C-alpha positions in Angstrom: 81.4 88.6 110.6 82.3 89.9 107.0 84.2 87.9 104.5 86.5 89.1 102.0 87.3 87.0 99.1 90.4 87.5 96.7 91.2 85.6 93.7 94.6 84.5 93.5 96.7 84.1 90.3 98.2 80.8 91.3 100.6 80.6 88.1 101.5 84.1 87.9 105.3 85.2 88.5 108.6 83.2 88.9 108.1 81.5 91.6 104.7 80.0 90.5 102.5 78.1 92.0 104.7 77.0 95.1 105.0 80.3 96.2 101.8 81.6 95.2 99.9 78.9 97.1 102.0 79.0 100.0 101.6 83.0 100.3 97.8 82.6 100.3 97.6 79.9 102.6 99.6 82.2 105.3 97.2 84.8 104.7 94.4 82.4 105.3 96.1 81.9 108.7 96.9 85.5 109.6 93.0 86.8 108.4 90.3 84.6 109.5 87.7 86.6 107.4 89.5 86.1 104.1 88.7 83.4 101.7 91.1 82.5 98.6 90.3 81.5 95.1 93.5 80.0 93.5 93.1 79.9 89.8 95.4 77.5 88.2 95.8 73.6 87.0 93.1 72.0 89.2 95.5 68.7 90.3 98.6 70.9 90.6 97.0 73.5 93.2 95.1 70.6 94.9 98.4 68.8 95.5 100.1 72.0 97.0 97.2 72.4 99.4 97.2 69.4 101.1 99.8 71.5 103.6 97.0 73.6 104.3 95.5 71.9 107.0 93.5 74.2 109.3 92.7 76.7 106.7 92.0 74.2 103.6 87.9 75.0 103.7 88.9 78.5 103.1 90.7 77.9 100.0 88.8 76.9 96.5 90.3 76.2 93.2 89.6 78.0 90.1 90.5 75.4 87.0 92.2 77.5 84.6 94.8 75.1 82.7 96.6 78.1 80.6 99.2 80.3 81.5 100.1 84.1 80.2 103.6 84.2 80.3 105.9 87.2 80.4 107.2 87.2 77.0 103.5 87.3 75.5 101.9 90.3 73.7 99.6 91.4 76.9 96.5 92.2 74.8 96.5 89.7 72.4 97.1 87.1 75.2 94.3 88.4 77.5 91.9 88.4 74.6 93.0 84.7 73.4 93.5 82.8 76.9 90.3 83.2 78.1 91.2 79.8 80.2 94.3 81.2 81.9 94.8 81.7 85.5 94.9 85.6 85.3 91.9 85.8 83.3 89.9 83.4 85.4 91.1 85.2 88.5 90.1 88.5 86.9 86.8 87.2 85.7 85.6 86.1 89.2 85.9 90.2 90.4 84.0 90.8 87.3 81.4 88.4 88.1 81.4 89.2 91.8 82.4 85.9 93.0 85.3 87.7 94.4 86.3 91.2 95.8 89.8 91.3 94.6 92.3 89.7 92.5 96.0 89.3 93.0 98.5 88.1 90.1 102.6 88.1 89.7 102.2 88.0 86.2 103.2 90.0 83.4 102.4 93.6 84.4 101.2 94.5 80.9 98.6 91.4 81.1 97.4 92.6 84.4 97.1 96.0 83.2 95.3 94.7 80.0 92.9 92.1 81.9 92.1 94.5 84.4 90.6 96.9 81.9 89.1 94.1 79.2 88.0 91.6 82.0 86.6 93.7 84.9 86.7 97.1 83.6 86.7 101.0 84.7 84.8 102.4 87.3 82.0 104.7 85.6 83.9 108.0 85.3 87.4 107.2 85.5 88.9 107.2 82.1 92.2 105.6 82.7 93.0 103.0 85.5 96.6 103.9 87.1 99.3 102.0 88.4 100.1 103.0 91.7 103.3 102.3 93.6 104.3 102.6 97.5 107.9 104.3 98.1 109.5 104.4 101.1 110.7 108.2 101.8 112.6 110.2 104.8 110.0 111.1 106.5 107.3 108.4 105.6 106.1 106.2 102.5 104.1 107.8 99.6 102.4 106.5 96.8 103.4 107.3 93.0 100.7 107.2 90.3 100.9 106.7 87.5 104.0 104.0 87.6 103.8 103.1 84.1 99.9 102.2 82.9 99.3 105.4 80.6 102.4 107.0 78.9 100.1 109.6 77.2 98.1 111.8 79.4 95.3 114.4 79.5 95.1 116.9 82.5 91.5 115.2 83.4 93.6 111.8 83.8 95.9 113.6 86.3 93.2 114.9 88.6 91.2 111.6 88.5 94.9 110.1 89.5 94.9 112.2 92.6 91.4 111.1 93.6 92.5 107.8 93.5 95.9 108.0 95.3 93.9 110.0 98.1 91.4 107.4 98.6 94.2 104.4 98.6 96.1 106.2 101.4 93.1 107.2 103.4 91.8 104.0 102.7 94.4 101.6 103.0 97.7 103.0 104.5 95.5 105.0 107.2 96.5 108.6 106.4 93.9 111.2 107.2 93.5 114.0 104.9 96.1 112.8 102.7 98.3 115.9 100.7 98.4 114.9 97.1 101.5 116.8 95.1 101.8 117.2 91.3 105.4 116.0 90.0 106.8 119.1 88.2 110.0 121.2 87.4 109.1 123.9 89.9 107.1 124.4 92.9 105.7 127.7 91.3 102.0 127.3 89.9 103.3 128.6 86.3 105.9 126.3 86.2 106.0 123.2 83.6 105.0 122.4 80.1 101.0 122.6 79.0 99.6 119.8 80.6 101.2 120.3 84.3 100.0 123.9 84.2 96.5 123.1 83.1 96.5 120.1 85.7 97.4 122.4 88.2 94.5 124.5 87.9 92.4 121.6 87.8 93.9 119.9 90.9 93.2 123.4 92.9 89.7 123.9 91.7 88.5 120.4 92.6 86.9 119.3 96.2 87.6 115.7 96.5 90.7 116.1 97.7 93.8 118.0 99.7 95.8 119.1 96.5 99.4 120.4 98.1 100.7 122.1 95.0 103.8 121.1 92.9 106.9 118.8 94.0 110.2 118.8 92.3 112.1 115.7 91.7 114.7 116.7 94.4 112.2 116.7 96.9 110.2 113.1 96.4 112.2 111.6 98.6 111.8 113.8 101.3 108.1 112.1 101.7 106.6 115.4 102.7 103.6 114.6 100.5 101.3 111.3 100.8 100.5 111.3 97.1 102.7 111.9 93.7 100.8 112.5 90.6 102.5 112.2 87.5 101.6 110.7 83.8 102.8 107.1 83.2 106.0 108.1 81.4 107.5 110.5 84.2 106.2 107.9 86.7 108.0 105.2 85.5 111.3 107.0 84.9 110.9 108.0 89.1 110.3 104.9 89.9 113.1 103.0 88.0 115.6 105.7 88.9 114.5 105.5 92.4 115.2 101.6 92.7 118.4 101.7 90.6 119.8 104.6 92.9 118.7 102.6 95.9 120.3 99.5 94.6 123.5 101.6 93.6 123.8 103.4 97.2 123.7 99.9 98.8 126.5 98.8 96.5 128.5 101.9 97.0 128.1 101.9 100.6 129.1 98.2 101.1 132.4 98.8 99.0 133.1 101.6 101.4 132.5 99.7 104.3 134.8 97.0 103.6 137.3 99.3 102.4 139.5 98.8 105.9 139.7 97.1 109.0 138.6 100.4 110.9 135.5 100.6 108.3 134.8 96.8 108.3 134.7 97.3 112.3 132.2 100.2 112.1 130.1 98.2 109.6 130.0 95.3 112.3 128.6 97.9 115.3 126.2 99.5 112.3 124.8 96.2 111.4 121.3 96.4 113.2 121.0 99.9 111.6 121.8 98.5 108.1 119.3 95.6 108.5 116.4 97.9 109.4 117.2 100.0 106.5 117.3 97.2 104.0 113.7 96.0 105.3 112.5 99.7 104.9 113.5 99.2 101.3 112.3 95.7 100.7 109.3 95.2 98.3 108.0 92.3 99.8 106.9 94.4 103.0 104.4 96.5 100.9 103.1 93.6 98.9 102.7 95.0 95.6 101.4 97.7 93.4 97.4 98.4 93.2 95.7 99.1 89.8 93.3 101.8 91.0 90.3 102.9 89.1 88.9 99.4 87.8 86.0 98.1 89.3 87.1 96.1 92.0 90.4 95.7 94.0 93.4 94.4 91.6 97.0 94.1 93.1 100.1 93.6 90.9 102.6 91.9 92.8 106.4 91.7 91.9 107.3 89.2 89.6 109.7 87.6 91.8 107.6 87.7 94.8 108.0 84.9 97.4 105.3 83.6 99.9 106.0 86.6 102.3 105.2 89.4 99.4 102.3 87.2 98.4 101.0 87.1 101.8 101.3 90.9 101.7 99.6 91.5 98.7 96.7 89.4 99.7 97.0 91.8 103.2 96.7 94.6 100.6 93.9 93.9 98.5 91.8 92.8 102.1 92.6 96.3 103.1 91.4 98.1 99.8 88.1 96.0 100.2 87.9 96.9 104.0 88.5 100.5 103.0 85.7 100.6 100.0 88.5 101.7 97.6 86.6 101.5 94.6 83.3 103.1 96.4 84.6 106.1 97.5 86.5 106.6 94.4 82.7 106.7 92.7 81.8 109.2 95.4 85.1 111.2 94.9 84.1 111.9 91.5 81.5 114.3 92.0 83.9 116.9 93.5 86.3 116.5 90.6 85.8 120.1 88.4 85.6 120.1 84.1 88.6 119.2 82.1 88.5 122.7 80.5 91.0 124.7 82.5 90.0 127.9 81.0 86.5 127.8 82.5 88.4 128.2 86.3 88.7 131.4 87.3 92.4 132.1 88.4 92.8 132.6 92.3 
């Protein structure tokens, strides 16, 4: 049986280290083929592992006395705090002591750490942060969600490859449909970046390009992967999160407006609970950082043990699906970055 070793930043996030360690232990109980390296203060982690019982032999401690906090400058912290829990977890991947790393720490630090301490897959110019978002028909993957604010067309083409490989290898989607976020569905719509990217995506042979996607169609979930530069992708993500919260608040206000609506709310409670679970980030685990030479999952900063367990599951599935290896293979089918060399169709 294959063994999947995952390094867990035990000190990252609002609920560290207790929820992180408990989530890691829960993952060990769910997945007998997983071994976890917990990076953090040795004495503190060992005390929390006293409750691990039957899975204690598959949990190892990576001593790390430093912590990268949320308010530190990410790049500077990653360079200076070499004995931090996050850096030690990432170095375990670089040194092949682990195949994947999971952290609920600072997003900026995770991005910097992935780039500096693990490194890019050869041929990938910019790693991208990807987020699974629930849609009307099915969940879809949005990337880049904020790692690269300024992009060139070839970066977006590579994002499409990485997203397609992830959806196939982790989410089990056959022949994922990749869409390009734009202000119109027609090929000639958009700015210079989107027009050139469209041509390149249409010419490549590594994944199924399904054309432009307007913002109003994003939530329908017709596409499996949505590609955008990090500026637009982050706006889409934050607006989606805010709108979901606002809709739930407005719905609750209206349902509590009268005795009749309160009765209707009581009768519909099972449906509302199911709907709320659909929007719960804990079920998805975290956001993969695609393009680094290994598997990296950025868990939500407020992750509890369930979210951490699912983030470990997500990292395991990236290893099972050999996402990094398949991204390498797919690079051969990507075309030149010069749109003028591509004949119009």
